[in-house]
N, C-alpha and C positions, 0 to 999 in steps of 0.2 A: 674518277677521283671525286667527285663530286660524293657521293656516296661515302665514301669511307671515313670521309670526316663528319659528315652528321655520325653516325656508329663510335664513334671518339668523342662526340659531346656529348652525345643521351651516357654514356658507361661514364664520364666522367662526373656527370651533371649526378646520375645515383651514387656514388662513390663518396659526390660531395654529402648530399642529403645523409647518406645513413652514416657519415662521419659525424654530423650536427647534430644526430639522434644520439650517439657512443657519450660527446662532450655532453650534450644533455642530461642524459645520466649522472656523467660525473659530476657535473655541477652539483645534481642532486644528493647525491651523495656527501659531497664537499659540505653542502648546506646544513648538511644534517650529521656531521663529525662531531663526535663526544655528544651529544644528544639522546637519550633514550626514549625510541619507540611508543610511540602512545596506543597502548594495545587495545585500550578501549572502543577508539577511533575505528580499529581494522576492525575488531571484531562487530562494530554495529555496520561499519560499510556490508559487511559478509554478509551478515545477517540480511539486513536492508535489501543490499543488491544482487546477492547468490543465491536466489531461490529456486526454483522449480516450478514455478507459482509465477505470474506476469505481474502479481500486487504484493504490498508491502504483507509481511508475514503475519508480522506482530498486530496489524489490523485485520488483517483478514481472520486469524484464530478469535481476537477478540469480537469482532461481529460473529461467528459463529457461537462463538460463547453464549452470547449476549443475548441471540435471535434463539439459543436450542432448545426452547419451552413451546416456541409457536412450530407446526408442522411445516418442511420444506418441498416449497414446489422444484426452486429451481439454485443449483449452488454453482456457478461457476468462475472457478479461482482464478485463470487466466484471465478473462476476463473483469475481475473484482465484481460480479454480480452475485448478490443472495436477494432470491426472492421466496416470501413467503406464503404459506395458504393462506385463509381466512381463520383465524383464534379468535374463537370465544372465550372469557371470561367464564369462571363457574363460577364468581361471584354477580358475575352481572350479564344474564344470559340474555337480554333483548339488546346486547352490543356485542359487536366483533370489529379486527382489526386486519390489517395486512400490511406487511412493510415490503421495499426493496430496502435495500444497500447497495452501495456502489462505494469498493474504494478504486478509487481516481488513479495513485501514484504508487511507486516502489518507496516512496520515503512518508516514514511516520509523522506527517504534518497536521495539523487541524480539517486544512484545506483539501486534504487527499480524501477524506471520509464525505459523502452524503446519502440522507436517510431520506426516505420519501418514503409518506404513512396513508395510508383509504383507510377510513373510518367509515362504518353503514349500523343505522338502530332501528331494531323492527318496530313497524307501524301497519297495524291492522296486517299483520301477518306477512308481510310483505319487507323486505329490506331496500332500506333506503338511503342511498347516501346524506353524509353528515361531516359537516366543519372537523377537522383536527384542531389540537389547541398547536401554536407553534411552539409553548415550550414542550409540549410533548417531542417534536421531535428534536430540537433543541438538545433536552432530560437523555434521548438516548445516543446522540455521536457522543454529550460530554462521559455518557458510561461507557459505552466502546474505547471511545480515547482513550480515558483511564484505565481501561483495561488492559489497553494495549502498551502503554508506556512502562504499567506494572510487570505485563511480560517479557518486554527488554529489562527493565532495570532486572529482574531475576534470570534472565541470560545471560547476562553479560556483570552479574555480581557485586553489582551498584546498589547502594542502601538509600 
């Protein structure tokens, strides 16, 4: 006699919870009654959240576009990491750079991007570590973010 009452209690609780969700859905529809749905928010959410990669697709593509002139060592879209090999600018052969770009989130935000740079200069035939100007890393992050915003605007049709 004790077990059937537990079963009845469990079934009635499950039904009550499912009814709560149905009521919540009806209320949400009622609150939006007569309003036209904002398609740009839906399109943006779809582009940012529903992708086959683990990070924001606009930031990922913008980062790849920005560092495309450098040879790539690793590009992991699930982890959001791009690592380049050493790049020597033909106009300054005594200096080389290496970048690591990390896309940290699925949202297009400034704090969802991190760029780290290594710089070496050649002294007496040896490559020696040299400091990277903070403005260099900041400029690269700004270029990637601007490109990502442009890609998002182009995809959603916003001017």
